[in-house]
N, C-alpha and C positions, 0 to 999 in steps of 0.2 A: 500421224502425218502432219507436217508443219503447214501452216497457212500462208505465212508471209516471209519473204527473205529481207533481211536488213543488210543493206550495202553500207559498210562503215568505212569512210575515208579516214585513214589513220594519219596522224602527223608525227613529227619527231618527238613530241611530248606525250604521245598516246600512252596511257597507263592501263594495262589490261585488267589489273585488279580493281581500279576505280570504275572501269567500264562494266565489269561483271556486277558490281554493287548497284550501279545505276540501272542496269537491265533488270536485275532481280526485284527491284523496287516497283517496277511497272506491272500492272495486272495483265494477265494473259501472256506473260513473257514466255511461258512454256510452249506456246504455239508458234514461236518465232524461230526461223532458221537464220543464222548469222554468218555473213560473208565479209571477212575483213579484207579491205583493199590495202595492201602493204606496198609502200613505195621504196622503202629501204629495209634491208634485212636488219633485224634487231638481234644483237648477240645476247645470249644468256636469258632469253625470254621465250617461253613456251606458249604456242598457240594451238596446242593439241585439241582443245575443246571446240575450236571453231575452224571452219573452212577458210583458207587463205588464198587470195588472188594476188599474186606478186607482180609488181611492175618495177622492173629494174631501171636504173638511171638511164635516161635518154632513150628508153624503149617506147615505141609508138604502138599502143594497142588500141584497137577500135572498140567502140561500145558494144558491138555485136559479140565480140569475144568475151566481154564481161557477162553479157546476157547468157551465153552458153554455160557459164558456171552457176547461173541461178536455177535452182531445182524446183522452185515453187511457181505457181501461176501468177502470183502477185508479188511485188517488191516495192521497197521504198529506200530512200537514202536516210540514214540515221546519223545525226551529228553528235558525236560524243561530248561536245563542249556545251550542248544545250540541256537545260533542265526541262524534261518533258513532263506533262501532266501524268499523274498516276494512272489514269484511265485511257491513256493514249492508244494503246493497242486494242483495248476493249472496245473503244468507240469505232475504230477503223474496221474492226471485225464484225460490227453490227450485232453484237450479242448483248450489249448492256442496256439498250433502250427498251423500256417496257411500254409497248404500244397497246395499252389497254384502250378498248373502245370508249369513246366519250359518252357520258351519260346523256340520254335523250331528255331534254328539259321541256317543261310545259311552256306555253306561250308567255305566261306571266313571268316565270323564272328566266326565260330567254330575254325578256324585255329588261329585267333587272340587271342581267349580265351585260346587255348592250349599253345600258346607261352607265355602268361602271367602266366600260371600255371607251366611252366618249370623252373628248376633251371638255365638253360642256357639262359633264356629269358631276363635277366638283369633287365627289368622292371617288375619283378615278383610281383604278387599280393598274399600276404600270409595272411591266417586267423590269427586273433589275438589269442594269447594264453589265453584259458579260465582259470579262477580261479579253483584251485583244490578243489574238493568237496568230498574227501575221508572221511572226518569227518562225512558225512551223510550216509555212507554205511550201518550202522546198523539200519537206518530208511528206509530200503528197504520196498517196498510194497509186501505183501504176499497175495496169494489167499487162503482163509480159507479151501476150499475143498482139495487143494493140501497138506496143512499142516496136515489135518486130516487123510490123507492116510499114513502118516509117523508114526513111533513108538514114539509118543511124551509123552507117559505116564512116560517114564524115565526122562523126563525133568520136573523140578520143577519150581515153581514161586518164583523168588527172585530178588533182585535189579539188577543183571547182566543177567537177562533173555534175553534182547535184543541181547547181545553179544553171548550168548549160542545158541539162535535160529538161528542167522545169520550164525554162523560157522556150525551148523548142516545142515542148508539148503544148504550151499555150498558143504558140504560133500555129500549130497544126490543129488547134481547137479540140483537143482531147478532153473528155470529161474526167477531170481529176477528182479523186476522193481525198478530201482534206479533213483534218481533225476539227470537230465542232463540239463544244461542251454540251453536256446534258441540259436540256431546257428545264427550268424550274416551273413546277405547276403553280399557277396563280390561284389565290383564294378569292372567290367572289361571294358576296352575300346573295342568297337566294330567297331570303325572307324580308319582306318590306320593312317590318319593325326593326330588324337588325341593321338594315341599311340606313334608316332614318336616325337611329341611335348613333351610328358611326359618324354620320354627317354632323350631328349636333356636337359630338365630342371634338371633331376636327374643326368645326366653326369656332369653338371656344378657345382653341389653341392658335388658329390661323385666320386672321381677318382678311377676307378677300373683297376687293373693291366691287366687282361686278354684282354679286348677289346682294351686297349691302346697298348699292345704288338702285338695284332692281326693286328692293323692298320699299325704299323711300319713294321712288317713282310710283309704284303701285298704290301705296297708301295715300300720298299727297294728291296725285292727279286722279286717282280712282275716286276718292271722296270728293275732290273738287269738281269732278265731272258731273256730279249730281246737282251742283249749284251754279256752274258757270260753263257756258258753251265753249269758251276758249280752252278751258281745262279739259273739256270733253274731247275736243279735236286733237289736242296734244296727247292725251291718253290713248285715243284711238290710233293715232299715227305711231306712237312709240310701241304699243302692243302689237300692231301689225308687223312692224320691223322685227320685233322679238319672235313672234310666231312664225314668221317667214324663215328666220334663222334656225329655229329648233325643228321646223318641218323639214327643211333641207337635210339637217343632221339626222333626223329620225328616218327619213327616206333612204339616206345613205347606209345607215345601220341595217335597216330591213332588207335592203338590196344585197349587202354583203352576206347577211345571214340567210338570204333566200327565204324570208318569212315575212310576208306583207302584213300578217296579223299583228305583229308587234308595233306597227306604225302608230295606231291610235293610242296604244298604251303608253308609248314613249312621249306622245304629245301631252299626256296627263302627268307623267313622272317628272319630266324636265322642269316645268314651272313649280310643281309641288316641292321638289328638292331645292330649287333656287330660293323659294320663299322660306322654307325651313332653315336653310343655311344662313340666309340674310338676316332673318329674325334672331336666330341664335347668336350670330356675330354681334349684332347691336346690343343684345341683352348682356353678353359677356363683356363688351366694351363699357357699358354703363355700370355694371357691377364693379369693374376694376376702379372706376373713378370714385365710386362710393366706398 
């Protein structure tokens, strides 16, 4: 039994052989029912493999008549001129995503992960930017029963039906199912030594101003505070601002993760990583000059 119907608006340049090749390249294409919307009869071309919905010149057919020809419970408009991702059908059918349960981490490992997810963590792990797939928005997946509840008799079948139905569905606030690429799993260090080693390597390649200035401030005013009251006040004020910032960040992370136990650990990890990164940055910079 087929899962989805493809409504294909054909144009005068529509090539059935190219279309078959494009469809066969896509995963899960065997689960697809194809309905060609034909606006002009094409001589010497066979469409025996597919169901055809013919629209003669100047014929006014309502969208409900087109829906009557749809035999599956879900359908979408397929543009033969677009290059679809190989897993387009697979993702829409929700058969491709491996929803493995997330490993339950200890408080320490959860803290390390939170550090790497923070903008203050320096060794931040960021997801790769996915390619934009806005050009596929009009190939959203519709549920036939939901569309039938709308007043679709005022919609006619024409070459721009995909655009018209998409806008109408948005206006009616239907929940459309659109293609989204598979999310790539991110790698986080869950061992402290590995994280520190990564930060050191990164610091040797990329000099960052904040940790470098943090180390200078910590060393100069920290030592000076032992001998001069002005240095002590400046050191106290600067470190107060710093700890306020990382406390707010740590609180935000612990709140998002619903785990208050990681808050004190993050308050230790942030300054430690900043010091390591800053020291390694200065060592690398001095070594280059020598």
